[in-house]
PDB file with one MODEL, atoms N, CA, C and O in Angstrom:
MODEL        1
ATOM      1  N   MET A   1      15.018  42.137 -16.055  1.00  0.00           N
ATOM      2  CA  MET A   1      14.930  41.775 -15.410  1.00  0.00           C
ATOM      3  C   MET A   1      14.878  42.423 -14.314  1.00  0.00           C
ATOM      4  O   MET A   1      16.050  42.555 -13.960  1.00  0.00           O
ATOM      5  N   ASP A   2      13.926  43.101 -13.270  1.00  0.00           N
ATOM      6  CA  ASP A   2      14.276  43.206 -12.001  1.00  0.00           C
ATOM      7  C   ASP A   2      14.465  42.508 -11.296  1.00  0.00           C
ATOM      8  O   ASP A   2      14.617  41.330 -11.619  1.00  0.00           O
ATOM      9  N   MET A   3      14.543  42.943  -9.952  1.00  0.00           N
ATOM     10  CA  MET A   3      13.949  42.035  -8.745  1.00  0.00           C
ATOM     11  C   MET A   3      12.327  41.789  -8.282  1.00  0.00           C
ATOM     12  O   MET A   3      11.975  40.626  -8.081  1.00  0.00           O
ATOM     13  N   ILE A   4      11.639  42.562  -8.164  1.00  0.00           N
ATOM     14  CA  ILE A   4      10.449  42.237  -8.306  1.00  0.00           C
ATOM     15  C   ILE A   4       9.780  41.884  -9.034  1.00  0.00           C
ATOM     16  O   ILE A   4       8.591  41.965  -8.727  1.00  0.00           O
ATOM     17  N   ASP A   5      10.133  41.280 -10.435  1.00  0.00           N
ATOM     18  CA  ASP A   5      10.057  40.576 -11.526  1.00  0.00           C
ATOM     19  C   ASP A   5      10.300  38.612 -10.924  1.00  0.00           C
ATOM     20  O   ASP A   5       9.666  37.576 -10.725  1.00  0.00           O
ATOM     21  N   ALA A   6      11.455  39.101 -10.887  1.00  0.00           N
ATOM     22  CA  ALA A   6      12.381  37.597 -10.024  1.00  0.00           C
ATOM     23  C   ALA A   6      11.444  37.079  -8.770  1.00  0.00           C
ATOM     24  O   ALA A   6      11.026  35.949  -8.517  1.00  0.00           O
ATOM     25  N   PHE A   7      11.283  38.260  -8.121  1.00  0.00           N
ATOM     26  CA  PHE A   7      10.795  37.506  -6.374  1.00  0.00           C
ATOM     27  C   PHE A   7       8.963  36.547  -6.878  1.00  0.00           C
ATOM     28  O   PHE A   7       8.590  35.437  -6.500  1.00  0.00           O
ATOM     29  N   ARG A   8       7.991  37.858  -8.101  1.00  0.00           N
ATOM     30  CA  ARG A   8       6.617  37.366  -8.391  1.00  0.00           C
ATOM     31  C   ARG A   8       6.864  35.904  -8.961  1.00  0.00           C
ATOM     32  O   ARG A   8       6.277  34.876  -8.625  1.00  0.00           O
ATOM     33  N   TYR A   9       8.289  36.118 -10.291  1.00  0.00           N
ATOM     34  CA  TYR A   9       8.627  34.233 -10.744  1.00  0.00           C
ATOM     35  C   TYR A   9       8.367  33.704  -9.913  1.00  0.00           C
ATOM     36  O   TYR A   9       7.455  32.920 -10.174  1.00  0.00           O
ATOM     37  N   LEU A  10       8.855  33.650  -8.375  1.00  0.00           N
ATOM     38  CA  LEU A  10       9.922  32.856  -7.513  1.00  0.00           C
ATOM     39  C   LEU A  10       8.256  32.513  -6.514  1.00  0.00           C
ATOM     40  O   LEU A  10       8.043  31.389  -6.059  1.00  0.00           O
ATOM     41  N   GLY A  11       7.525  33.359  -6.379  1.00  0.00           N
ATOM     42  CA  GLY A  11       6.332  33.498  -5.650  1.00  0.00           C
ATOM     43  C   GLY A  11       4.794  32.371  -6.733  1.00  0.00           C
ATOM     44  O   GLY A  11       4.003  31.495  -6.383  1.00  0.00           O
ATOM     45  N   ALA A  12       4.983  32.843  -7.616  1.00  0.00           N
ATOM     46  CA  ALA A  12       4.144  31.814  -8.483  1.00  0.00           C
ATOM     47  C   ALA A  12       4.789  30.400  -8.589  1.00  0.00           C
ATOM     48  O   ALA A  12       4.071  29.425  -8.369  1.00  0.00           O
ATOM     49  N   LEU A  13       5.919  30.254  -8.869  1.00  0.00           N
ATOM     50  CA  LEU A  13       6.493  28.334  -8.866  1.00  0.00           C
ATOM     51  C   LEU A  13       5.967  28.304  -7.405  1.00  0.00           C
ATOM     52  O   LEU A  13       5.325  27.265  -7.248  1.00  0.00           O
ATOM     53  N   ALA A  14       6.004  29.149  -6.143  1.00  0.00           N
ATOM     54  CA  ALA A  14       5.839  28.830  -4.296  1.00  0.00           C
ATOM     55  C   ALA A  14       3.867  27.863  -4.426  1.00  0.00           C
ATOM     56  O   ALA A  14       3.434  26.857  -3.864  1.00  0.00           O
ATOM     57  N   ILE A  15       3.354  28.643  -5.227  1.00  0.00           N
ATOM     58  CA  ILE A  15       2.234  28.484  -4.960  1.00  0.00           C
ATOM     59  C   ILE A  15       1.190  27.240  -6.109  1.00  0.00           C
ATOM     60  O   ILE A  15       0.121  26.654  -5.942  1.00  0.00           O
ATOM     61  N   VAL A  16       2.578  27.311  -7.670  1.00  0.00           N
ATOM     62  CA  VAL A  16       2.336  26.119  -8.214  1.00  0.00           C
ATOM     63  C   VAL A  16       2.359  24.687  -7.346  1.00  0.00           C
ATOM     64  O   VAL A  16       1.442  23.866  -7.382  1.00  0.00           O
ATOM     65  N   LEU A  17       3.397  24.569  -6.681  1.00  0.00           N
ATOM     66  CA  LEU A  17       4.317  23.385  -6.166  1.00  0.00           C
ATOM     67  C   LEU A  17       2.423  23.391  -4.679  1.00  0.00           C
ATOM     68  O   LEU A  17       1.431  22.723  -4.388  1.00  0.00           O
ATOM     69  N   ALA A  18       3.076  24.533  -4.361  1.00  0.00           N
ATOM     70  CA  ALA A  18       2.015  23.932  -3.193  1.00  0.00           C
ATOM     71  C   ALA A  18       0.551  23.550  -3.425  1.00  0.00           C
ATOM     72  O   ALA A  18      -0.072  23.005  -2.513  1.00  0.00           O
ATOM     73  N   LEU A  19      -0.076  23.832  -4.705  1.00  0.00           N
ATOM     74  CA  LEU A  19      -1.200  23.205  -5.470  1.00  0.00           C
ATOM     75  C   LEU A  19      -0.752  22.038  -5.568  1.00  0.00           C
ATOM     76  O   LEU A  19      -1.277  21.140  -4.911  1.00  0.00           O
ATOM     77  N   VAL A  20       0.006  21.862  -6.164  1.00  0.00           N
ATOM     78  CA  VAL A  20       0.716  20.244  -6.465  1.00  0.00           C
ATOM     79  C   VAL A  20       0.546  19.463  -5.458  1.00  0.00           C
ATOM     80  O   VAL A  20      -0.179  18.474  -5.565  1.00  0.00           O
ATOM     81  N   GLY A  21       1.406  19.874  -3.905  1.00  0.00           N
ATOM     82  CA  GLY A  21       1.141  19.198  -3.982  1.00  0.00           C
ATOM     83  C   GLY A  21      -0.162  19.001  -2.627  1.00  0.00           C
ATOM     84  O   GLY A  21      -0.226  18.070  -1.825  1.00  0.00           O
ATOM     85  N   ALA A  22      -0.734  19.738  -2.690  1.00  0.00           N
ATOM     86  CA  ALA A  22      -2.057  19.478  -2.101  1.00  0.00           C
ATOM     87  C   ALA A  22      -3.046  18.740  -2.533  1.00  0.00           C
ATOM     88  O   ALA A  22      -3.846  18.186  -1.779  1.00  0.00           O
ATOM     89  N   ALA A  23      -3.090  18.619  -4.766  1.00  0.00           N
ATOM     90  CA  ALA A  23      -3.425  17.507  -5.448  1.00  0.00           C
ATOM     91  C   ALA A  23      -3.077  16.009  -4.659  1.00  0.00           C
ATOM     92  O   ALA A  23      -3.817  15.062  -4.396  1.00  0.00           O
ATOM     93  N   GLY A  24      -1.801  16.207  -4.437  1.00  0.00           N
ATOM     94  CA  GLY A  24      -1.114  15.037  -4.453  1.00  0.00           C
ATOM     95  C   GLY A  24      -1.980  14.259  -3.062  1.00  0.00           C
ATOM     96  O   GLY A  24      -2.679  13.247  -3.101  1.00  0.00           O
ATOM     97  N   LEU A  25      -1.701  14.985  -2.074  1.00  0.00           N
ATOM     98  CA  LEU A  25      -2.263  14.929  -0.566  1.00  0.00           C
ATOM     99  C   LEU A  25      -3.519  14.516  -1.122  1.00  0.00           C
ATOM    100  O   LEU A  25      -3.398  13.522  -1.838  1.00  0.00           O
ATOM    101  N   ALA A  26      -5.032  15.093  -0.991  1.00  0.00           N
ATOM    102  CA  ALA A  26      -5.653  14.677  -1.305  1.00  0.00           C
ATOM    103  C   ALA A  26      -5.903  13.867  -2.112  1.00  0.00           C
ATOM    104  O   ALA A  26      -6.792  13.186  -1.600  1.00  0.00           O
ATOM    105  N   LEU A  27      -5.534  13.226  -3.742  1.00  0.00           N
ATOM    106  CA  LEU A  27      -5.707  12.210  -4.138  1.00  0.00           C
ATOM    107  C   LEU A  27      -5.501  10.993  -3.286  1.00  0.00           C
ATOM    108  O   LEU A  27      -6.127   9.973  -2.997  1.00  0.00           O
ATOM    109  N   ARG A  28      -4.643  11.408  -3.082  1.00  0.00           N
ATOM    110  CA  ARG A  28      -3.765   9.985  -1.465  1.00  0.00           C
ATOM    111  C   ARG A  28      -5.634   9.941  -0.790  1.00  0.00           C
ATOM    112  O   ARG A  28      -6.548   9.210  -1.171  1.00  0.00           O
ATOM    113  N   ARG A  29      -5.644  10.756   0.032  1.00  0.00           N
ATOM    114  CA  ARG A  29      -6.625  10.601   1.086  1.00  0.00           C
ATOM    115  C   ARG A  29      -7.687   9.597   0.531  1.00  0.00           C
ATOM    116  O   ARG A  29      -7.831   8.377   0.602  1.00  0.00           O
ATOM    117  N   TYR A  30      -8.505  10.830  -0.170  1.00  0.00           N
ATOM    118  CA  TYR A  30      -9.887  10.913  -1.375  1.00  0.00           C
ATOM    119  C   TYR A  30      -9.890  10.117  -2.505  1.00  0.00           C
ATOM    120  O   TYR A  30     -11.030   9.695  -2.695  1.00  0.00           O
ATOM    121  N   GLY A  31      -8.875   9.618  -3.578  1.00  0.00           N
ATOM    122  CA  GLY A  31      -9.063   9.176  -4.222  1.00  0.00           C
ATOM    123  C   GLY A  31      -9.630   8.544  -4.663  1.00  0.00           C
ATOM    124  O   GLY A  31     -10.651   8.057  -4.176  1.00  0.00           O
ATOM    125  N   LEU A  32      -8.764   8.115  -6.735  1.00  0.00           N
ATOM    126  CA  LEU A  32      -9.384   6.919  -6.903  1.00  0.00           C
ATOM    127  C   LEU A  32      -9.085   5.517  -6.389  1.00  0.00           C
ATOM    128  O   LEU A  32      -7.976   5.176  -5.979  1.00  0.00           O
ATOM    129  N   PRO A  33     -10.141   4.743  -6.440  1.00  0.00           N
ATOM    130  CA  PRO A  33      -9.123   3.252  -6.530  1.00  0.00           C
ATOM    131  C   PRO A  33      -8.320   2.840  -6.895  1.00  0.00           C
ATOM    132  O   PRO A  33      -7.658   2.382  -5.963  1.00  0.00           O
ATOM    133  N   GLY A  34      -7.671   2.608  -8.228  1.00  0.00           N
ATOM    134  CA  GLY A  34      -6.858   2.475  -9.085  1.00  0.00           C
ATOM    135  C   GLY A  34      -5.837   2.872  -8.777  1.00  0.00           C
ATOM    136  O   GLY A  34      -4.784   2.316  -8.467  1.00  0.00           O
ATOM    137  N   ILE A  35      -6.299   4.395  -8.905  1.00  0.00           N
ATOM    138  CA  ILE A  35      -4.812   5.259  -9.000  1.00  0.00           C
ATOM    139  C   ILE A  35      -3.852   5.716  -7.803  1.00  0.00           C
ATOM    140  O   ILE A  35      -2.649   5.858  -8.022  1.00  0.00           O
ATOM    141  N   ALA A  36      -4.505   5.990  -6.281  1.00  0.00           N
ATOM    142  CA  ALA A  36      -4.439   6.569  -5.655  1.00  0.00           C
ATOM    143  C   ALA A  36      -3.457   4.642  -4.875  1.00  0.00           C
ATOM    144  O   ALA A  36      -2.277   4.616  -4.526  1.00  0.00           O
ATOM    145  N   GLY A  37      -4.237   3.620  -4.839  1.00  0.00           N
ATOM    146  CA  GLY A  37      -3.349   2.412  -4.104  1.00  0.00           C
ATOM    147  C   GLY A  37      -4.773   2.571  -3.139  1.00  0.00           C
ATOM    148  O   GLY A  37      -4.436   2.722  -1.965  1.00  0.00           O
ATOM    149  N   ASN A  38      -5.890   2.577  -3.270  1.00  0.00           N
ATOM    150  CA  ASN A  38      -7.163   2.075  -1.683  1.00  0.00           C
ATOM    151  C   ASN A  38      -6.891   0.757  -3.023  1.00  0.00           C
ATOM    152  O   ASN A  38      -6.321  -0.329  -2.912  1.00  0.00           O
ATOM    153  N   GLY A  39      -7.164   1.018  -3.527  1.00  0.00           N
ATOM    154  CA  GLY A  39      -8.239  -0.320  -3.749  1.00  0.00           C
ATOM    155  C   GLY A  39      -7.483  -1.827  -4.305  1.00  0.00           C
ATOM    156  O   GLY A  39      -7.735  -2.617  -5.215  1.00  0.00           O
ATOM    157  N   ARG A  40      -6.686  -1.761  -3.489  1.00  0.00           N
ATOM    158  CA  ARG A  40      -5.241  -3.586  -3.431  1.00  0.00           C
ATOM    159  C   ARG A  40      -5.638  -4.159  -3.644  1.00  0.00           C
ATOM    160  O   ARG A  40      -6.795  -3.782  -3.834  1.00  0.00           O
ATOM    161  N   ARG A  41      -5.453  -5.743  -3.936  1.00  0.00           N
ATOM    162  CA  ARG A  41      -5.604  -6.461  -4.288  1.00  0.00           C
ATOM    163  C   ARG A  41      -4.941  -7.925  -2.941  1.00  0.00           C
ATOM    164  O   ARG A  41      -5.789  -8.794  -2.735  1.00  0.00           O
ATOM    165  N   LEU A  42      -4.102  -8.034  -2.465  1.00  0.00           N
ATOM    166  CA  LEU A  42      -2.804  -8.066  -2.313  1.00  0.00           C
ATOM    167  C   LEU A  42      -2.679  -7.985  -0.666  1.00  0.00           C
ATOM    168  O   LEU A  42      -2.957  -6.877  -0.208  1.00  0.00           O
ATOM    169  N   THR A  43      -2.580  -8.250  -0.418  1.00  0.00           N
ATOM    170  CA  THR A  43      -1.521  -8.403   1.121  1.00  0.00           C
ATOM    171  C   THR A  43      -1.883  -9.278   2.265  1.00  0.00           C
ATOM    172  O   THR A  43      -2.498 -10.332   2.105  1.00  0.00           O
ATOM    173  N   ILE A  44      -1.622  -8.976   3.046  1.00  0.00           N
ATOM    174  CA  ILE A  44      -0.323  -9.852   3.948  1.00  0.00           C
ATOM    175  C   ILE A  44      -1.185  -9.909   5.624  1.00  0.00           C
ATOM    176  O   ILE A  44      -0.957  -9.220   6.618  1.00  0.00           O
ATOM    177  N   VAL A  45      -1.783 -10.550   5.503  1.00  0.00           N
ATOM    178  CA  VAL A  45      -2.720 -10.418   6.390  1.00  0.00           C
ATOM    179  C   VAL A  45      -2.223 -10.965   7.810  1.00  0.00           C
ATOM    180  O   VAL A  45      -2.936 -10.715   8.781  1.00  0.00           O
ATOM    181  N   ASP A  46      -0.697 -11.910   8.045  1.00  0.00           N
ATOM    182  CA  ASP A  46       0.186 -12.368   8.999  1.00  0.00           C
ATOM    183  C   ASP A  46       0.985 -12.828   8.289  1.00  0.00           C
ATOM    184  O   ASP A  46       0.799 -12.944   7.078  1.00  0.00           O
ATOM    185  N   SER A  47       2.566 -13.368   9.189  1.00  0.00           N
ATOM    186  CA  SER A  47       3.385 -13.802   9.808  1.00  0.00           C
ATOM    187  C   SER A  47       4.235 -14.109  10.098  1.00  0.00           C
ATOM    188  O   SER A  47       4.969 -13.162  10.381  1.00  0.00           O
ATOM    189  N   LEU A  48       4.834 -15.385  10.273  1.00  0.00           N
ATOM    190  CA  LEU A  48       5.994 -15.687  11.369  1.00  0.00           C
ATOM    191  C   LEU A  48       6.842 -16.430  10.850  1.00  0.00           C
ATOM    192  O   LEU A  48       6.706 -17.024   9.781  1.00  0.00           O
ATOM    193  N   MET A  49       8.216 -16.467  11.896  1.00  0.00           N
ATOM    194  CA  MET A  49       9.087 -16.872  11.860  1.00  0.00           C
ATOM    195  C   MET A  49       9.821 -18.405  11.576  1.00  0.00           C
ATOM    196  O   MET A  49      11.037 -18.389  11.766  1.00  0.00           O
ATOM    197  N   LEU A  50       9.661 -18.771  11.457  1.00  0.00           N
ATOM    198  CA  LEU A  50       9.659 -20.537  11.331  1.00  0.00           C
ATOM    199  C   LEU A  50      11.350 -20.740  11.500  1.00  0.00           C
ATOM    200  O   LEU A  50      11.680 -21.370  12.505  1.00  0.00           O
ATOM    201  N   GLY A  51      11.796 -20.547  11.139  1.00  0.00           N
ATOM    202  CA  GLY A  51      13.414 -21.013  11.634  1.00  0.00           C
ATOM    203  C   GLY A  51      14.230 -19.417  11.068  1.00  0.00           C
ATOM    204  O   GLY A  51      13.610 -18.425  10.686  1.00  0.00           O
ATOM    205  N   ARG A  52      15.685 -19.544  11.153  1.00  0.00           N
ATOM    206  CA  ARG A  52      16.039 -18.243  11.064  1.00  0.00           C
ATOM    207  C   ARG A  52      16.516 -17.737   9.414  1.00  0.00           C
ATOM    208  O   ARG A  52      17.434 -16.938   9.231  1.00  0.00           O
ATOM    209  N   ASN A  53      15.703 -18.368   8.279  1.00  0.00           N
ATOM    210  CA  ASN A  53      15.153 -18.232   6.966  1.00  0.00           C
ATOM    211  C   ASN A  53      14.778 -18.682   6.286  1.00  0.00           C
ATOM    212  O   ASN A  53      15.122 -18.657   5.105  1.00  0.00           O
ATOM    213  N   GLN A  54      13.696 -19.426   6.901  1.00  0.00           N
ATOM    214  CA  GLN A  54      11.936 -19.276   7.476  1.00  0.00           C
ATOM    215  C   GLN A  54      10.724 -19.110   7.921  1.00  0.00           C
ATOM    216  O   GLN A  54      10.733 -19.324   9.133  1.00  0.00           O
ATOM    217  N   ARG A  55       9.720 -18.845   7.557  1.00  0.00           N
ATOM    218  CA  ARG A  55       9.040 -17.790   7.135  1.00  0.00           C
ATOM    219  C   ARG A  55       7.360 -18.273   6.624  1.00  0.00           C
ATOM    220  O   ARG A  55       7.079 -18.810   5.552  1.00  0.00           O
ATOM    221  N   ALA A  56       6.488 -17.934   7.630  1.00  0.00           N
ATOM    222  CA  ALA A  56       5.526 -18.452   7.278  1.00  0.00           C
ATOM    223  C   ALA A  56       4.843 -17.783   7.186  1.00  0.00           C
ATOM    224  O   ALA A  56       4.380 -17.207   8.170  1.00  0.00           O
ATOM    225  N   ILE A  57       4.336 -17.463   5.582  1.00  0.00           N
ATOM    226  CA  ILE A  57       3.142 -15.776   5.248  1.00  0.00           C
ATOM    227  C   ILE A  57       1.398 -15.785   5.139  1.00  0.00           C
ATOM    228  O   ILE A  57       1.334 -16.036   3.936  1.00  0.00           O
ATOM    229  N   ILE A  58       0.484 -15.720   5.418  1.00  0.00           N
ATOM    230  CA  ILE A  58      -0.596 -16.120   4.676  1.00  0.00           C
ATOM    231  C   ILE A  58      -1.028 -14.527   4.411  1.00  0.00           C
ATOM    232  O   ILE A  58      -0.941 -13.531   5.129  1.00  0.00           O
ATOM    233  N   LEU A  59      -1.439 -14.698   3.311  1.00  0.00           N
ATOM    234  CA  LEU A  59      -1.571 -13.530   2.258  1.00  0.00           C
ATOM    235  C   LEU A  59      -3.361 -13.745   1.756  1.00  0.00           C
ATOM    236  O   LEU A  59      -3.930 -14.837   1.778  1.00  0.00           O
ATOM    237  N   ARG A  60      -4.025 -12.402   1.316  1.00  0.00           N
ATOM    238  CA  ARG A  60      -5.323 -12.643   0.677  1.00  0.00           C
ATOM    239  C   ARG A  60      -5.281 -12.254  -0.391  1.00  0.00           C
ATOM    240  O   ARG A  60      -4.199 -11.745  -0.686  1.00  0.00           O
ATOM    241  N   CYS A  61      -6.311 -12.273  -1.445  1.00  0.00           N
ATOM    242  CA  CYS A  61      -6.483 -12.267  -2.437  1.00  0.00           C
ATOM    243  C   CYS A  61      -7.719 -12.324  -3.348  1.00  0.00           C
ATOM    244  O   CYS A  61      -8.120 -13.398  -3.797  1.00  0.00           O
ATOM    245  N   ASP A  62      -8.224 -11.331  -3.573  1.00  0.00           N
ATOM    246  CA  ASP A  62     -10.336 -11.753  -4.044  1.00  0.00           C
ATOM    247  C   ASP A  62     -10.207 -12.508  -2.832  1.00  0.00           C
ATOM    248  O   ASP A  62      -9.823 -13.638  -2.530  1.00  0.00           O
ATOM    249  N   GLY A  63     -10.577 -11.684  -2.349  1.00  0.00           N
ATOM    250  CA  GLY A  63     -11.822 -13.128  -0.735  1.00  0.00           C
ATOM    251  C   GLY A  63     -10.486 -14.449  -0.921  1.00  0.00           C
ATOM    252  O   GLY A  63      -9.634 -13.628  -1.263  1.00  0.00           O
ATOM    253  N   MET A  64      -9.811 -15.622  -0.946  1.00  0.00           N
ATOM    254  CA  MET A  64      -8.866 -15.865  -0.607  1.00  0.00           C
ATOM    255  C   MET A  64      -8.043 -15.856   0.413  1.00  0.00           C
ATOM    256  O   MET A  64      -7.616 -14.865   1.006  1.00  0.00           O
ATOM    257  N   GLU A  65      -7.824 -16.957   0.615  1.00  0.00           N
ATOM    258  CA  GLU A  65      -6.730 -17.110   2.129  1.00  0.00           C
ATOM    259  C   GLU A  65      -5.403 -17.808   1.556  1.00  0.00           C
ATOM    260  O   GLU A  65      -5.477 -19.033   1.461  1.00  0.00           O
ATOM    261  N   HIS A  66      -4.581 -17.398   1.286  1.00  0.00           N
ATOM    262  CA  HIS A  66      -3.413 -18.486   0.811  1.00  0.00           C
ATOM    263  C   HIS A  66      -1.722 -18.519   1.877  1.00  0.00           C
ATOM    264  O   HIS A  66      -1.094 -17.487   2.114  1.00  0.00           O
ATOM    265  N   ILE A  67      -1.240 -20.062   2.413  1.00  0.00           N
ATOM    266  CA  ILE A  67      -0.439 -19.875   3.000  1.00  0.00           C
ATOM    267  C   ILE A  67       0.694 -20.535   2.662  1.00  0.00           C
ATOM    268  O   ILE A  67       0.799 -21.758   2.577  1.00  0.00           O
ATOM    269  N   LEU A  68       1.778 -19.507   2.415  1.00  0.00           N
ATOM    270  CA  LEU A  68       2.985 -19.777   2.369  1.00  0.00           C
ATOM    271  C   LEU A  68       4.169 -20.063   2.632  1.00  0.00           C
ATOM    272  O   LEU A  68       4.604 -18.911   2.627  1.00  0.00           O
ATOM    273  N   VAL A  69       4.876 -20.568   2.816  1.00  0.00           N
ATOM    274  CA  VAL A  69       6.339 -21.062   3.109  1.00  0.00           C
ATOM    275  C   VAL A  69       7.268 -20.609   2.598  1.00  0.00           C
ATOM    276  O   VAL A  69       7.601 -21.319   1.649  1.00  0.00           O
ATOM    277  N   THR A  70       8.038 -19.567   2.758  1.00  0.00           N
ATOM    278  CA  THR A  70       9.859 -18.589   2.079  1.00  0.00           C
ATOM    279  C   THR A  70      10.263 -19.101   2.805  1.00  0.00           C
ATOM    280  O   THR A  70       9.756 -19.219   3.920  1.00  0.00           O
ATOM    281  N   THR A  71      11.997 -19.910   2.220  1.00  0.00           N
ATOM    282  CA  THR A  71      13.092 -19.511   1.733  1.00  0.00           C
ATOM    283  C   THR A  71      14.256 -18.945   1.068  1.00  0.00           C
ATOM    284  O   THR A  71      14.315 -18.222   0.074  1.00  0.00           O
ATOM    285  N   ARG A  72      14.910 -19.285   1.601  1.00  0.00           N
ATOM    286  CA  ARG A  72      16.203 -18.930   0.694  1.00  0.00           C
ATOM    287  C   ARG A  72      15.887 -18.863  -0.616  1.00  0.00           C
ATOM    288  O   ARG A  72      15.725 -17.794  -1.205  1.00  0.00           O
ATOM    289  N   GLU A  73      15.750 -20.337  -1.305  1.00  0.00           N
ATOM    290  CA  GLU A  73      15.606 -20.841  -2.937  1.00  0.00           C
ATOM    291  C   GLU A  73      14.085 -20.500  -2.992  1.00  0.00           C
ATOM    292  O   GLU A  73      13.493 -21.445  -3.513  1.00  0.00           O
ATOM    293  N   GLY A  74      13.280 -19.537  -2.658  1.00  0.00           N
ATOM    294  CA  GLY A  74      12.074 -19.919  -3.109  1.00  0.00           C
ATOM    295  C   GLY A  74      11.034 -20.047  -2.466  1.00  0.00           C
ATOM    296  O   GLY A  74      11.347 -20.252  -1.293  1.00  0.00           O
ATOM    297  N   ALA A  75       9.120 -20.030  -2.697  1.00  0.00           N
ATOM    298  CA  ALA A  75       9.080 -20.145  -1.801  1.00  0.00           C
ATOM    299  C   ALA A  75       7.705 -21.599  -2.059  1.00  0.00           C
ATOM    300  O   ALA A  75       7.595 -21.860  -3.257  1.00  0.00           O
ATOM    301  N   THR A  76       7.085 -22.166  -1.457  1.00  0.00           N
ATOM    302  CA  THR A  76       6.222 -22.646  -1.515  1.00  0.00           C
ATOM    303  C   THR A  76       4.171 -22.494  -0.807  1.00  0.00           C
ATOM    304  O   THR A  76       3.807 -22.031   0.274  1.00  0.00           O
ATOM    305  N   HIS A  77       3.388 -23.021  -1.816  1.00  0.00           N
ATOM    306  CA  HIS A  77       2.210 -22.785  -1.074  1.00  0.00           C
ATOM    307  C   HIS A  77       1.699 -24.045  -1.099  1.00  0.00           C
ATOM    308  O   HIS A  77       1.546 -24.881  -1.990  1.00  0.00           O
ATOM    309  N   LEU A  78       1.308 -23.978   0.877  1.00  0.00           N
ATOM    310  CA  LEU A  78       0.864 -24.908   1.570  1.00  0.00           C
ATOM    311  C   LEU A  78      -0.779 -24.901   1.042  1.00  0.00           C
ATOM    312  O   LEU A  78      -1.116 -25.930   0.457  1.00  0.00           O
ATOM    313  N   ALA A  79      -1.505 -24.162   1.150  1.00  0.00           N
ATOM    314  CA  ALA A  79      -3.173 -23.996   1.480  1.00  0.00           C
ATOM    315  C   ALA A  79      -3.752 -23.259   0.882  1.00  0.00           C
ATOM    316  O   ALA A  79      -2.890 -22.489   0.459  1.00  0.00           O
ATOM    317  N   SER A  80      -5.419 -22.693   0.253  1.00  0.00           N
ATOM    318  CA  SER A  80      -6.040 -21.747   0.081  1.00  0.00           C
ATOM    319  C   SER A  80      -7.450 -22.853   0.886  1.00  0.00           C
ATOM    320  O   SER A  80      -7.706 -24.057   0.903  1.00  0.00           O
ATOM    321  N   ALA A  81      -8.118 -21.488   1.512  1.00  0.00           N
ATOM    322  CA  ALA A  81      -9.028 -20.516   1.848  1.00  0.00           C
ATOM    323  C   ALA A  81      -9.693 -20.174   1.394  1.00  0.00           C
ATOM    324  O   ALA A  81      -9.334 -19.511   0.421  1.00  0.00           O
ATOM    325  N   PRO A  82     -11.477 -20.302   1.678  1.00  0.00           N
ATOM    326  CA  PRO A  82     -11.626 -18.062   1.606  1.00  0.00           C
ATOM    327  C   PRO A  82     -11.444 -17.416   2.602  1.00  0.00           C
ATOM    328  O   PRO A  82     -11.572 -17.860   3.743  1.00  0.00           O
ATOM    329  N   ALA A  83     -11.182 -16.491   2.361  1.00  0.00           N
ATOM    330  CA  ALA A  83     -11.326 -15.419   3.962  1.00  0.00           C
ATOM    331  C   ALA A  83     -12.731 -15.173   4.840  1.00  0.00           C
ATOM    332  O   ALA A  83     -13.718 -14.611   4.365  1.00  0.00           O
ATOM    333  N   LYS A  84     -12.680 -15.477   5.638  1.00  0.00           N
ATOM    334  CA  LYS A  84     -13.255 -14.893   6.517  1.00  0.00           C
ATOM    335  C   LYS A  84     -13.611 -13.503   6.652  1.00  0.00           C
ATOM    336  O   LYS A  84     -12.662 -12.746   6.452  1.00  0.00           O
ATOM    337  N   PRO A  85     -15.228 -12.689   7.069  1.00  0.00           N
ATOM    338  CA  PRO A  85     -15.295 -11.797   6.960  1.00  0.00           C
ATOM    339  C   PRO A  85     -14.488 -11.251   7.934  1.00  0.00           C
ATOM    340  O   PRO A  85     -13.887 -11.915   8.779  1.00  0.00           O
ATOM    341  N   GLN A  86     -14.445  -9.116   7.749  1.00  0.00           N
ATOM    342  CA  GLN A  86     -13.864  -8.278   9.178  1.00  0.00           C
ATOM    343  C   GLN A  86     -13.832  -8.830   9.972  1.00  0.00           C
ATOM    344  O   GLN A  86     -12.822  -9.205  10.567  1.00  0.00           O
ATOM    345  N   ALA A  87     -15.680  -9.192  10.389  1.00  0.00           N
ATOM    346  CA  ALA A  87     -16.860  -8.993  11.697  1.00  0.00           C
ATOM    347  C   ALA A  87     -16.103 -10.331  12.237  1.00  0.00           C
ATOM    348  O   ALA A  87     -15.265 -10.030  13.088  1.00  0.00           O
ATOM    349  N   GLU A  88     -16.181 -11.867  11.943  1.00  0.00           N
ATOM    350  CA  GLU A  88     -16.100 -12.334  12.406  1.00  0.00           C
ATOM    351  C   GLU A  88     -14.469 -13.145  12.557  1.00  0.00           C
ATOM    352  O   GLU A  88     -14.262 -14.027  13.390  1.00  0.00           O
ATOM    353  N   ARG A  89     -13.473 -12.665  11.629  1.00  0.00           N
ATOM    354  CA  ARG A  89     -11.753 -11.998  12.376  1.00  0.00           C
ATOM    355  C   ARG A  89     -12.041 -11.994  13.430  1.00  0.00           C
ATOM    356  O   ARG A  89     -12.077 -13.024  14.104  1.00  0.00           O
ATOM    357  N   ALA A  90     -12.444 -10.364  14.051  1.00  0.00           N
ATOM    358  CA  ALA A  90     -12.293 -10.136  14.960  1.00  0.00           C
ATOM    359  C   ALA A  90     -12.433 -10.455  16.141  1.00  0.00           C
ATOM    360  O   ALA A  90     -11.840 -10.039  17.137  1.00  0.00           O
ATOM    361  N   ALA A  91     -13.489 -11.452  16.001  1.00  0.00           N
ATOM    362  CA  ALA A  91     -14.073 -11.752  17.191  1.00  0.00           C
ATOM    363  C   ALA A  91     -13.232 -13.220  17.779  1.00  0.00           C
ATOM    364  O   ALA A  91     -13.136 -13.951  18.764  1.00  0.00           O
ATOM    365  N   ALA A  92     -12.896 -13.090  16.849  1.00  0.00           N
ATOM    366  CA  ALA A  92     -12.055 -14.938  16.769  1.00  0.00           C
ATOM    367  C   ALA A  92     -10.332 -14.786  17.598  1.00  0.00           C
ATOM    368  O   ALA A  92      -9.600 -15.772  17.685  1.00  0.00           O
TER     369      ALA A  92
ENDMDL
END
């Protein structure tokens, strides 16, 4: 194997890696919801520190909002309510 073949192999490897990277970026940006993470069911709406080791968290999952209080020992569910639509939440 001479130097020209080595450069040809390295060039082909660089092209393949560039194509894989471009496909990954395209999938992340325009991809399928289940694969690229665009269809997340669970999101953190807001959180607030209550004390040194306590935090209140509002989670949204499947159209419901849940209020949790977390401590070092675990989490406690306080309440659940239907989630407000995006336009109504922005106006409030």
